[in-house]
N, C-alpha and C positions, 0 to 999 in steps of 0.2 A: 339791608345789610346793617348789621350791629354798628352803634356809635362806637368810637373809640373807647369811652369811658366804660360802657357796658361790655365790650370784649375785653378788656383787662380785668374786670372785676368778674367775669366768667373763667377767666385765666387763674384768677387767684383762687377761686374757690376748688377749682380742680386741683391746685396745689396743694390748699390746704388738705382736702381729702386724702391727698396721696401721704401725707405726714401721718396717717392713722393706721394705714397698712403696713407700715414697717414697725409701728408699734407693738403690734398683736405678735411679730414676727421675730422678736429680740433684735432688731435691725437699730442699730445707734447712728444717729445723725449728727455731724460733727458741725459746728458754725465755727468757723477760723476767723478770730478776733485780732490776727497779729497786725494788720496793718493798719487800725485804728486804735483798739484799747491796748493793743503793743506796743505800738511806737509812739503815743501820745504822751508819755512820761521820759522819754529819751534828752537827756541834758545835752549841752554842746550845740556843734553846728546842726542846723535846721538840714533835717534828710531830704535830698533832692526828689523831684517829683518822680525822674526817671526809675530811682531805685524804689519807691513805692509800687510804679506800674510793674515793674521787673519781679517784684516780690508778688503782686496780686497774678499776673501772667503763669507764674512758675506753680503757684498755688493751685490756680484753676487746672493746669498740665497735669498734676500729680492726682487730679481727680476728686479735690474739693468741691462742692457744689454749693456752699451757702459762705460767703465771705462778706467782711465788713471792711468796705472800701475807705471809709474817711469818717470826716466829721464836719458837718456846717456850724461848727463854732469859731467864735471870734478868734482869729491870730494872738490877740493882745492877750487873751487866758492861756489858751493850748498852741502855742507856735506852729508845734509839729504838725497840727493840722489843716495849717495853711496852705490852698493850691489842691483841696479836695477836687474841684470842679475839673483842675487839669487832670487829675488822677482819673477820673470817669473818662474824660475824654480820651485819656490814651491808651488804657485797657483794652484787651482783644474782645471782650465780651461773648466769650464762648457759649454755644448754644447749651440751655440746661443748667446753667451756672447763674445763682443769685447774687447781686453786687449791691450792698444794702450800705445806707449811710445813716450815722447819727444825727438827730436833729434835737437840738435843745430847746427851741423856743420857735414862734412864730416867725420871727426875722429869718432864723435857720431856713425853714420851710419856704419863706419867701424867695431867698438866693436858690434853693433848689428847683422850684417851679420856673424861675426866670430861666435856668438853665433846661429842665425840661421843653420849654416852649421852643427851642432849637432842635434839641434832640431828644424826642419823646420816649426812645428805649434805652435811655443811658443808664436808668435804674428802674426796677420794680419794687424796692422795699425801703422803708425807712425803718429807725428805731427810734423810741423816746425812752426816757428814762427819770427815775425818781429814786427815792430812798426811803427805809422803812422807819427812819428817825428823824424828828425836826432837826435833830444838832447837825448831821450831816448834810440834810438839804440847806439847811442857814450857810454853811461853809462853801456848799458847793454852788447854790442856786439863789441864796439870800432871801429863803422864803421858808414856809414851813411844809411838811409833806401835803396837808390839805390844800394848800395855797398852790403848790406844784401840780398836783393832779388838775385843778381846776383851770391851771392856764393850759395842760396839754389835751383837755377835752376837745378844744376847736381845731387844734395841730391834728389830734389822730382822725378827725370827720374830715377835715378839708384834703388829707393826705388819702383816705379812701375814695372821697367824692372825686379824685384826680386817675384814681383806678389802682392806688397802690397799696400794697401790704402794710401793715404796722407791726412791729414787734416790741415790746413792753420788757424793762429793765427795772429790777428792785437790787437797790444796794443795800450792803450791810446787812444781811439777813440772818446772820448770827452774831456778829460783835459790831459796836460802831468805836471808832478811835475818839468820838469827844463825849459819848454817853455810856459806853461799856457793855453789857449784854444787852441783847434786843429782844422784846416782847415778841415771841413768833406769831400772837393773834394779829398783832399789826402789821405782819408779813402777810398773811391771810388776806386781811382787809384790802391792802394796798394791792397785790397782784389779782384781786376780784375785780378792783374798780378800774385797774388796767383793760381787764379782758371785757368788762363793761362796756368801756369807750370802743371797743372793736379790735383791741391787739386781739392777733389769732395765736401768740404765744407768749409766756411772760418769762423771762430769765432771771433765776434767782441767785443773786452774786453775793458770795463770801468775799467781800471786797478788802478785807484786811488781811484775809487768809489764816484766820487763826480757828476756824472751827474744826471740828473733829468730827469722825465719823458719827458718833451716838447723837451728836448735837445736830447734824444734818439731819439724820431720821428723825429725830423729834421735830424739827421744823419742818420736813418735809409732809409727816404725818399730819400737823397742824394745819399746813394749807390744804391740805387736800379734803379737807372737812368741808371746804367749799369751791374747789377748783379740781377739775378733771385732771388726773398727771398727765394724760398725753398731752394738756397745755401747758406743761413747765417744761423748763430746761434748768441745767445745773453751770454755775460760772463761778469756778472755783480757783483762787490764787494760792500760791504754793509758800508763804512766808515762813509758816511753821512745818513743812515737807509733810504736809496732810492731805495735799490736793487728790493724788491720783488716788487714795483710799476713801476720801470724800466722792470722786466720780462714781467708785465701785458701790459703794452706799448707795448714792442717788438712785442708780439703775438697778439696784436690787430692791428700791422702792418704787419703780415703774417708771422712773424721768428715762426718757428714750432720746432726748438731745443732750448735749453738751457743747457748751463753748470752751475754745482752746486756743492757743497761740504757739504758733511755730514759733522753736527755739526758747519757748518759756517768756518770749517778749511782754512786756507790761509793767503795771503799775498804774495807782490812779494819784492823779495830780494832788486831790482833796483827802488823799487816807495814808496820812503820815505814816513811814515804814513798809508800807504793803509791797511785796514783791511781785514778780510777775505771774502772769495767770498760769495754770497748768499748762505744759508743755504739749503740743498735737501729738510729738513723737511718743511721748512718755503714755499718753492715752493709749495709743494705737497699738504700742508694746504690749501695755497691761492686758489688753482684750485678746493679742494673740493666744488661740487654742481654746480660748472661752465660747460659752454658747452665743455670745454676741458677735454679729458682725457688724463693721462699719460699713454704713452705705456711701457710695462713690459715684462718679458720673456715669451715664451709659451704663446703669446696674451693676455695674463694676464695685470696688472699693478704692481707699485710699492709698497709695503705695508708701509704706512706711519709708523705703530706701529714697524714694523722691523726697520726703518730708525732712527726713535727716540730712540730706544735701542741701536742701532750702534753709533749714536752722542754721547748719554750720555756714552757708554762706552769707546769709542775714547778718549774722553775729560778726563776722568778720568786717561788714560792711560797717556795722556799728562802733566797730575796733574794741569787743570784748567778747571774751567766751560764752559759749550757748548756755543757757539755765537749764536746759534738758539733761536730766542724767543719762538716756540714751545716747543722746551725741557724745556725753562726756565719755562715757565707756568705750565709743567708736573714734574717739577724736583722732588716735593714727592709723583710722581706717579710710580716710576720706577719699572721693575721688575714683581711682582705677582699684581699690582694694574694697570699694564701699559694698559691692554687691556679694562679694564672698563673705565679709563680716556678718552683714544680714542674713544672710542665708544660715550661719550661724546660729544665731539669735532665734531665727522662725523656726529652723528644721530641729533645736535642742528641744523643744515643747514635744515632739514626737519620738523620741528615743524610745527603741523598743520595738517599736511598731514598723519603722523604716529605719534600721541600724545603719544602714549606707548614708544618713545625712546627721548621725552624731555632729562631726565637727570638722564641716568644709574649712579648708584653709589652701592657701595659694603660694606658690614662689615662682620667680623669674629666674630664668636660667641664660648663661653662655655658653656657646658650645662650639668648641674650636676644631674642625674637621680638617685643617692643615695638615701634611700636605696635599692630603687625599682630594680636598676641595679649596679654592682659595678663598672663599669669603665667611665671615662669623656668622652664626646662627644664633639669633634670641627665640627663647620660646616661654611659656609660663604654662605652669602644671595647676590643676584642680583637684584635690584629692581629701581621703580620710585617713588619717593617721589612724595606725594600729585597727584599721578595720579588717575583718578576713573576707574573702571572694572566693567562689566557685570557679571551674574553669571556661565558664560560660560569661562571667562578667566583661563587660567591653570596655575597651580604652577607646574613647573619642579623639581623632586627630582632626582640629580645625585650620584650615587655610583662608586667609583673607583674600578680597579683591582689591584691585587696582586702587592706588592712593589712600586705602586704609591702613588698618596695624592690628595687632593680634588681640589687643583689648577691647576693639570693636564688637567680639564676640560675646562680651560679656554678659550684655544685656538678654540676648538669646539662649547664653548658658543658664541665667539665672532664671529665667521662665521656663526653660527646658526641666531644670531640679524642680522647680515648682510643680508641674507635671509630673513626675517622678513621684513624688513624696504624695500627691494628693491619690495618683491613679495606681500606683506599682507598675508591674510590669517587667521590662528586660533591668538587669542590674549594670550599674556602670562601676568599674572599679577606677576611674581616673580620667580627666581630660585634658587635654594639650591643645594650646593653639599659639601656632608657629608664624613669626614675621618673616617677610619676604626678605630677600637680603638685602635690598634697598629701600625699605620701608621700615616705618618704626623704629626701635632702639638700635636694629641691626644697621639701619642706613646710617647712624652717628658711626656705630663701631667701624664701618666699611667705607668710609666716606674717601679715604684717600685712596684704597684700593678701585671704589666707585670711579673716579676720576683716570685710572689707567686704560681705559676701553670699553665702557658700560655707558658712556653718554651718548651717544648715536642712538643706539638699540640695545634695550635689554630684552632677551629671550626669555618668555616665562618658564622656558625649559629650566632656565637658572633656579627656578622656584621648587619644580620638581626634583631637581639635582640636591639642591639643599635639603628638600624634606628625605629624601631618600638617603642621603649622606647623613642624618640624624637620626632616623628610624634604623638605620644598619649597624650603628655604634661605631663607624668610623672616626673617631674622635676623642676630645675631652671636654669634660664638664657636665655631663649628665651620664648618671649610671643606672640606666634602665634599659633591661634586655627586653627592647620592642618586639625582638623575631617570637619571643614566648606569647605575645599578648594577642587577644582576640580583636584585631583594629577594625574601626569603622573610620573612614574617611569623609568628612564633611567640607565642601569646597564652595566658595561662593565666588561667582562671575565668570571668570576668564579663562579661557584656552585650556591647557591640558596640565592642570596643576599636580593631579593625582595620577595622571596617565605615565608613570615611570616607567613604562614598557622600555627592555632593553639595558637597565641598569641592573647591576649584579652586585651582592645576590639577592633575589628576588624576595621582595616582600610579602607576607600573606596578608591579605586584607579580608576581614569578615564580609563586609559590603562597603560602598561608598554612596555617599548622599550628593548630587551635584545642586547646587543653589544657582538658579538664572544662568545655566550654563551656556557660554558665548560662544563655543567653537562653531564655525561656518565655512560654506565655500567661500573662494577666492573672491566672486563679483561683489561678496558686501564687505571683505575684510578691509579693501583699501580704501573705500570713502569713507568708512566708520572709522578708520586708523587715522586718515588725515584730519578728520573733524576732531576727533578728540587729541591728538597729539598738540594741533595747533592753539585748541582750547585750554590744554595744560599749559602750555608754554606763555599765556597771554594772562591766565588767571592773577588773582591777588596772591602775594605768598608772605607780606610781611603785615604785621598789626603791632602798635602800641604795648599790647598786653594780652595775655591769655584772656584776661576778662572781656576787654574790648574785643578780643576775636569772636568771642562766644555772643556777644551783644549785635555784631554786627551779621553773622552768619544766621543768629536766629531770626532775623527780621529778611533776609533776602535768598533769591533763587530756591535751587531745590533744597539746600541747608534748611531752610525754613519748613519742610515737611519732614524730617526726621524727626524719630523718635528721639525726645530729649536727652535719654539716656545716652544713645549712641552718638549725639551732637557734644554732648558733655566729654565723653570718653575720647572722641576724635578731636578736640582741644587738649585736655588733659596729658594725653598720651602720644598724639599726633603731631604737637609742635613742640619747638625747641627754643631756647634762648640764642640771642645772637651774642658774637658774631659768629661767622660760620666760612668753609670755602667761597662760597658764592657771594657770602655778604662779609668780607674781611675788613671793612672800614666803619660797618654800624655796630655799636657796644649796645644799644637799647632797642628793646622788644623783643618779638618772636617771629620764628619764621616755621614753614613746614620742615619735620624730619624727613619725609620723602621729598625733596626738592622738586620743582616744575621740571628740571630737564630730566629728571629719572622719571618722573611719572610719564613725560611724553616720551621717553625712550622706550617704556612699556609698551604705550599705544601704536608705537611702530613696528612692534613685533607682527607681521603678519603670518611666519612660516607657524609659529605654536598654536594659531587659531584654526588653520588650515589642515597641519597634520592632526590634532586632536579631532578634526571632524572627521578626516580618514580612517581615524583609529577607533572613533567613537562605538562602531556598529561591531567590530569585533570583540571590544572591550566589554560591551554590554552581554555579548556571549559567551563569557567567561568570568565576568565578577557580577555578582548579585549588585543591581544598581538602582538607586532610586533617584528620581527627576522631578524637582520641584521649581516651578515657576510661579511667577506672579499674575494674576488674573488679569491686571491691565497691561496691556501690548505696549508701553509707552518710549520704553528706549529701547528693547530688544524687539524688532518687527516681529509679529504674527507670523509673516511666511517663514520666517527662520526657524520658530518654534515648530510649525506646522512640518518644515521641510527634515529636520533632526527628527521628529516622532515616527512620520511617514517611510522617509527615503533612507534616512541612516541606522535608528532604532528598528524600523520596518513594524511600526505597531506599538502600542503600550502594553501588549500581552507579552512582548518580550524584556520588559522592565520588572525589577522589583515592585515597584509602585510607583505610579504618576499622579500627581497632584497640583494643583494651584493655590495659592494665598488669596483668598477674597480681599477683595477692595486693596489690593498691592500692586506696585508696579515693579521695577528693577533693581529698588533698594527697598526690599520687602521688609516688612515691619518683624521687629523681634518675635512679638506674640505671636503673631500668626506663624512664623516660620517655625517657632519653637515647638509649636501643636502638630506640623507638619512632620518636622525631624522624629518627635516622639512617634508618630502613627509611622513612621518609616522603621525606628528600631523597633518595633513591636510586630512588624511584618513578618509572619514565619517564611524562612527562607530554608527549611530542610537539612540547615545544619551544611550548606554550600559556603565551601571557601574559596580563595583565589589568591594566585601569586600575580605581583605586579612587577 
């Protein structure tokens, strides 16, 4: 058996080799420094440990694999770095993610080792630092550059003996706030000494943020005389607005690792006037459509929309605007409009190749079908202004599941758009997502009406009726002739939402895609309905704020397993402020738009499920039908799925397509579901249409 130290050293060497392969393939590695270098210079109140933990966890979930988690420096000198040990204990420690800590001296290393004695896997990497000038080191470390390097040798050696990776930093590689222009030869010498003492990589920092692209190029060419470029990283501050340009220059000169900070957080306590690091959002945006690909977790990339969201969130926490130019451009697009706005940014780069994605926009509508139907309808439209379409272009109609709302489809819509962009295939004219009358925004508009007779049982046929009324044009508020459109219904979870058989006028559908269809025989509906309605009535439905609701849900129960984009939209668009009819005396906090009573009323509807079960066989014979299930039979019993396929549909050969989303259960993940929807939309149907 390998000893602990030997095993960890082996793991280090594997990861070191792993950084060399992307180098040859124009893959860019991001080291996210926001939680350490970004926060260390924040003035005012000390940032809570909980906020730092949430920031790091959010970044890791967004695909970041290399993060600075904090620093074992004296809180007397850098107060914001107090509590780093608690931060390391509190973060989730996702597999494949490296959470490094800055170690200034032997005392800091001793504090880390004391922590590792009790929790040996809490981190696998440290960073050490010095500067290219004596003046900066005197201000920062009270010693010369040579003296600081001498002190770092035993620190680096002890860390490596313990099985830790060591990364080096060289500050002020372009200009020093105390001594002016820096001698690039000295940068080369210091970088080489750090590598010689065992650092696997050296990050070259334009700490003052005065560097210009030609100066970065000159500095790198000098350093490369003694140091292999794959051992170098770029670290640029944006004081003079040149950070992104300097990043691109570094990449052109062979560097493949870039330090960046979400929201442009940062500044150096010992560099007067220096502003934040280059924003991670701005780096990601700058590389969109280029020859470079940003590496992320699990072989993927880092989600730009997620990073923008995180940058906005942490900036709000700190009580100031984000320094990111991307976030600044999108400041009106946070939360429910975020995915649409970012799609516009991403797709604008490929105008001409895929013209349907030139300018994706969205708009929310209130549709009034009265007197033909008593409940108001809310819907959201995603479309391309001024685009032209042929007759085969599809209009997608999304219907959500119990307890959700129309915006919860946005991550799937966003991921579907990415697939259409990359792979082509069918053309989509526009997309609509419609709230059930007692869910989402519609629940607020219909609050009084729902209290007049829908409280005990809300039949899901009401959702089907509302969709039929909306598509038929029997009302005001939406000026679209759906009867002339090539419609595809995409339905999540329950009952017979799209089975609007018997409603007139009939609506022609190109096809229907059922996702985790829950129609079932009566022997299943009774027990399931009782369990679900009882759970809905007992669930927590008030929180002090949306922020607190997110924190609670993210750490508990089934919510903690959701795609973070879905959870955020669930909270932002599915919660409302108090008071309400259910809580007339509460004036502070938030509650569900779809109340507990209304959710329970939906689960008490047994006829919708059984009627849908009886009609499904006939429906499939007349309407091209795609069926998508999660591969994990967690919520919907395998017996129900088998019964539908074997006894109701009478074999998958009678479906337009049948598929399962790998690794997903009843609450199917957006990316996997988008892939299956994309496949279904591109399945040849021979031009068959149907009327519902």
